[in-house]
N, C-alpha and C positions, 0 to 999 in steps of 0.2 A: 646271393649264395656264396660268391667268391669272397666277399668281405667277411662273411660269417666263418668260412673255412680258414681264412687268414687269421682271424682272431682266435679260433679254436686251436690252430697250429701253434700260434704264439703262446697261448695259455698252457697248452700241453707241454711245450718245450720248457717253459718256465717252471711248471710244476715238477717235471722230471728232474731238472737241474736242482731244484730245492730238495727233492727227495734224496737224490744222490749225495748232496752236500750234508743233509741232516743224518743220513745213514752212515757217514764217515766221520762224524764229530762226536766226541765224548760229551754227554750231556752235562756232567758235573764240572769238568775243567775247561770245556770249550776248545780243547786241543783235538787234533785228529786222533782217531781211535785205531785199534789193532787191524780193522778192515782196511783202512787207508794205508797203514804201515805195510800190510801184505802187498797191496797194489804197487806201492813205491818200490819195495824190495824186489818184487818180480820184474819190474821195469829195469831196475839197476842191474840185476843179474842178466837179463836178456841183452841189454845194451852195455855190456861190461866196459868200464873205463877205470883205469888206475885211479887211486886216491879217493875212494869213498870209504868212509868209516862209520861205525855204529857204536854208540855209547848207550849202555843200559844203566839206569839209575834206580836204586832201591832205598827206601827210607829205612834207617836202622831201627830195629825193635818196634816197628809200627804195630805189631799185633798186641804188644803190651799197652801201647798208647790207646788202641781201640778198647781194650778191657778197662783201662783206668778212666778214660774220658767219654767213652761211648761213640757210637758210629756217627751221630750227628756232628759232633765236634771234629771227629776224624775226617769226615767228608769236607768240612770247611777248611781243614788243614790241606787236604789234597787239592782243593780248588785254589787256595792261595799259592801252594807250591807249583801247581800247573801254570798259574799266571806268571810267577817268577821265572820258571824255566822257559816258558814261551816268550818272555820278553828278552831273555839273554840268548840271542842267536844272531848268526850272520845271515846274509841273503841266501846262502847256499845250504843252510841248515833247516831241517824240519823236525819239530818236536811232537811226540805222540804219547798218549797214555796207553800203556801196553795192554791192560785188560780192564774191563769195566769195574770190577770190584777189587782191583789190586792197587798196590802202592808203588808200582814200577812205571817208569817213564823211559822212553827211548828217543834218542836224538840220532837222526841220520845226517851225517855231515859229508856232503858232496865236496869234491875237490879238496879233500883233507887227508893227509897221510897220517900214519899212526902217531907220530910225534906231536903233530898239531892237534889230533883228537885227544891225546893224553893231556895236553895243555888245556884244552877246552873243558874236559871232564874235571880236571883239578880246579879250574876257575869256578865251575858250577858247584863243586863240592864245598869250596871255601865260601862262596856266596851264600849257600844254604846254611852252613854252620855259623856264619856271622849275622844271619837274619833273625829277627824276633817275629814270630807269627802270633798275632793277637787274635784271639777268638773269644767272644763274650768278654768275661772278666779275666780270662786266663792268657798268659803269655808263655809261648812255647819256643824252645830251641830244638832244632832237629839236626841230625847228621844223616848223611847218605853215603852209600858205597856206589862206586861206578865200575863197570866192566867195559873194556874198550877192545875193539878189533877192527880190522880192515877187510873189505870185500876182496876175495880171491877169485881168480878166473873161473875155477871149476866149482864155485860155491852153489849150493841150493839154499833156500830159505832156512831149512832145518840145520844145515851145517854151519851157516852164519850165526843163527840164533843160539845153537848149541855152544859155539866157540865164545860168543860174547857172554852167555850165561855162565860158562865155566870161569871166565875172568871175573865176573861179579861174585861168584861163589868164593873164589880165592880172596877177594877183597873183604868179604864178609867174615872170613875165618881168621882174620888178623885181629889180635886182641884190641879191644877198644873200637873196632870197626872204623867208620869214617875214613875210608881208604879208596884208592883207585888202583886197579890192576889191569894189565893188558895181555892179550895173547895175539900174536901175529899169525 
């Protein structure tokens, strides 16, 4: 009985860990999803430390890409972009897909001030614009806009995401897009 109980406990714990992991991973990109982002942001806000920054990344004109090439090809582009962004990070960075059917990604950069986060966002922006994304017989060039902000002592998830979204909106309203803007 004790051995059976031990194995049941081990199996249950493993199954629970797998469920939690799978529930926090975006199926398409393999990156952490918006649920995992919310958990991390809640933790950062609760245990506030200076020098945590957030970068939001949005693909320029992706709606017209979907219309022209279809959702299948668009999904493959999102997967490749997710892999590219996920591979370009430091040990203190975590990359997320913001929403399941969206083309936005978020990087939470711990131990990173606004200037360093701007440099990281610019590096990612240039990396994406210099990359060729091959899908089927098509080769695509993408550009992105980035919004950047830092976590403040009195932030909530809403105030933080509103601020970084406002910075992204400013970047997207510049002619030609392919820009990075920050709000402190």
